[in-house]
Every structure is written in C-alpha cells, then in structure tokens.
FIKE-476654 format. One record per residue (C-alpha): x, y, z. Coordinates in nm, 3 decimals. Layout:
BEGIN
<pt><c1>X</c1><c2>Y</c2><c3>Z</c3></pt>
...
***
This chain:
BEGIN
<pt><c1>-4.975</c1><c2>9.200</c2><c3>31.235</c3></pt>
<pt><c1>-4.643</c1><c2>9.410</c2><c3>31.122</c3></pt>
<pt><c1>-4.417</c1><c2>9.064</c2><c3>31.115</c3></pt>
<pt><c1>-4.685</c1><c2>8.968</c2><c3>30.851</c3></pt>
<pt><c1>-4.667</c1><c2>9.315</c2><c3>30.706</c3></pt>
<pt><c1>-4.297</c1><c2>9.245</c2><c3>30.683</c3></pt>
<pt><c1>-4.337</c1><c2>8.891</c2><c3>30.538</c3></pt>
<pt><c1>-4.521</c1><c2>9.044</c2><c3>30.289</c3></pt>
<pt><c1>-4.317</c1><c2>9.320</c2><c3>30.156</c3></pt>
<pt><c1>-3.999</c1><c2>9.080</c2><c3>30.143</c3></pt>
<pt><c1>-4.191</c1><c2>8.811</c2><c3>29.934</c3></pt>
<pt><c1>-4.318</c1><c2>9.128</c2><c3>29.731</c3></pt>
<pt><c1>-3.911</c1><c2>9.235</c2><c3>29.714</c3></pt>
<pt><c1>-3.772</c1><c2>8.878</c2><c3>29.593</c3></pt>
<pt><c1>-4.073</c1><c2>8.830</c2><c3>29.370</c3></pt>
<pt><c1>-3.954</c1><c2>9.161</c2><c3>29.234</c3></pt>
<pt><c1>-3.608</c1><c2>9.083</c2><c3>29.187</c3></pt>
<pt><c1>-3.675</c1><c2>8.756</c2><c3>29.050</c3></pt>
<pt><c1>-3.844</c1><c2>8.906</c2><c3>28.765</c3></pt>
<pt><c1>-3.593</c1><c2>9.164</c2><c3>28.736</c3></pt>
<pt><c1>-3.349</c1><c2>8.891</c2><c3>28.729</c3></pt>
<pt><c1>-3.530</c1><c2>8.671</c2><c3>28.451</c3></pt>
<pt><c1>-3.557</c1><c2>8.976</c2><c3>28.201</c3></pt>
<pt><c1>-3.180</c1><c2>9.083</c2><c3>28.200</c3></pt>
<pt><c1>-3.097</c1><c2>8.708</c2><c3>28.159</c3></pt>
<pt><c1>-3.383</c1><c2>8.684</c2><c3>27.871</c3></pt>
<pt><c1>-3.210</c1><c2>9.041</c2><c3>27.731</c3></pt>
<pt><c1>-2.869</c1><c2>8.880</c2><c3>27.758</c3></pt>
<pt><c1>-2.968</c1><c2>8.538</c2><c3>27.572</c3></pt>
<pt><c1>-3.115</c1><c2>8.747</c2><c3>27.306</c3></pt>
<pt><c1>-2.878</c1><c2>8.976</c2><c3>27.233</c3></pt>
<pt><c1>-2.593</c1><c2>8.676</c2><c3>27.224</c3></pt>
<pt><c1>-2.775</c1><c2>8.472</c2><c3>27.005</c3></pt>
<pt><c1>-2.839</c1><c2>8.823</c2><c3>26.747</c3></pt>
<pt><c1>-2.481</c1><c2>8.846</c2><c3>26.797</c3></pt>
<pt><c1>-2.396</c1><c2>8.494</c2><c3>26.689</c3></pt>
<pt><c1>-2.635</c1><c2>8.532</c2><c3>26.409</c3></pt>
<pt><c1>-2.460</c1><c2>8.842</c2><c3>26.267</c3></pt>
<pt><c1>-2.121</c1><c2>8.682</c2><c3>26.286</c3></pt>
<pt><c1>-2.277</c1><c2>8.380</c2><c3>26.115</c3></pt>
<pt><c1>-2.389</c1><c2>8.580</c2><c3>25.807</c3></pt>
<pt><c1>-2.121</c1><c2>8.782</c2><c3>25.778</c3></pt>
<pt><c1>-1.880</c1><c2>8.481</c2><c3>25.803</c3></pt>
<pt><c1>-2.140</c1><c2>8.384</c2><c3>25.489</c3></pt>
<pt><c1>-2.028</c1><c2>8.712</c2><c3>25.325</c3></pt>
<pt><c1>-1.694</c1><c2>8.663</c2><c3>25.324</c3></pt>
<pt><c1>-1.660</c1><c2>8.296</c2><c3>25.234</c3></pt>
<pt><c1>-1.885</c1><c2>8.403</c2><c3>24.940</c3></pt>
<pt><c1>-1.671</c1><c2>8.678</c2><c3>24.889</c3></pt>
<pt><c1>-1.340</c1><c2>8.472</c2><c3>24.864</c3></pt>
<pt><c1>-1.500</c1><c2>8.207</c2><c3>24.640</c3></pt>
<pt><c1>-1.639</c1><c2>8.463</c2><c3>24.404</c3></pt>
<pt><c1>-1.264</c1><c2>8.641</c2><c3>24.411</c3></pt>
<pt><c1>-1.105</c1><c2>8.308</c2><c3>24.314</c3></pt>
<pt><c1>-1.331</c1><c2>8.216</c2><c3>24.088</c3></pt>
<pt><c1>-1.224</c1><c2>8.535</c2><c3>23.886</c3></pt>
<pt><c1>-0.860</c1><c2>8.445</c2><c3>23.935</c3></pt>
<pt><c1>-0.921</c1><c2>8.092</c2><c3>23.785</c3></pt>
<pt><c1>-1.128</c1><c2>8.275</c2><c3>23.467</c3></pt>
<pt><c1>-0.837</c1><c2>8.526</c2><c3>23.445</c3></pt>
<pt><c1>-0.579</c1><c2>8.228</c2><c3>23.430</c3></pt>
<pt><c1>-0.798</c1><c2>8.050</c2><c3>23.214</c3></pt>
<pt><c1>-0.831</c1><c2>8.328</c2><c3>22.945</c3></pt>
<pt><c1>-0.515</c1><c2>8.419</c2><c3>22.949</c3></pt>
<pt><c1>-0.427</c1><c2>8.092</c2><c3>22.869</c3></pt>
<pt><c1>-0.668</c1><c2>8.089</c2><c3>22.587</c3></pt>
<pt><c1>-0.545</c1><c2>8.403</c2><c3>22.454</c3></pt>
<pt><c1>-0.172</c1><c2>8.305</c2><c3>22.506</c3></pt>
<pt><c1>-0.283</c1><c2>7.996</c2><c3>22.243</c3></pt>
<pt><c1>-0.474</c1><c2>8.224</c2><c3>21.984</c3></pt>
<pt><c1>-0.173</c1><c2>8.448</c2><c3>21.971</c3></pt>
<pt><c1>0.044</c1><c2>8.141</c2><c3>21.921</c3></pt>
<pt><c1>-0.198</c1><c2>8.026</c2><c3>21.626</c3></pt>
<pt><c1>-0.257</c1><c2>8.346</c2><c3>21.468</c3></pt>
<pt><c1>0.139</c1><c2>8.438</c2><c3>21.472</c3></pt>
<pt><c1>0.254</c1><c2>8.065</c2><c3>21.368</c3></pt>
<pt><c1>0.021</c1><c2>8.111</c2><c3>21.040</c3></pt>
***
C-alpha cells in the first residue's frame, strides 16, 4: 500500500513537471513569435522611412533642376 502511494505520488509529480515544462515551452514560443513579429514590423517601418526619404531627395533634385531651367529661360529673355 505504501509502495502504491509512493508510485502514485511520483507519477503525479512527473505529470505536474511535464505540464509545467510544456507551459514554459509554450510561453517561450509565444514570446519568440511576438519578438519576431515586432522585429518584422520595425524593419518594415524603417524600410518605408528610407524609401520616403529617398523619394523626397529625388523630388528635391528634380524641383531644383526644374527651377534652375526656369530661371535660365527667364533670365535669358
């Protein structure tokens, strides 16, 4: 009887330990997935910012060239 109780207790401890490890593993996977999602979002935002800055620079150059051309035609007359 004592041996049965000891085996039952050992089994319950092992089951509890397995459940705790499973929960910890699930929490770690969730944390990693959330971190990865956040990193992807930050990367996408940074790439959008770089593209926006590049477009602004291109437009400034184009506008400057257009203004220089216009000034040249107005001053030439």
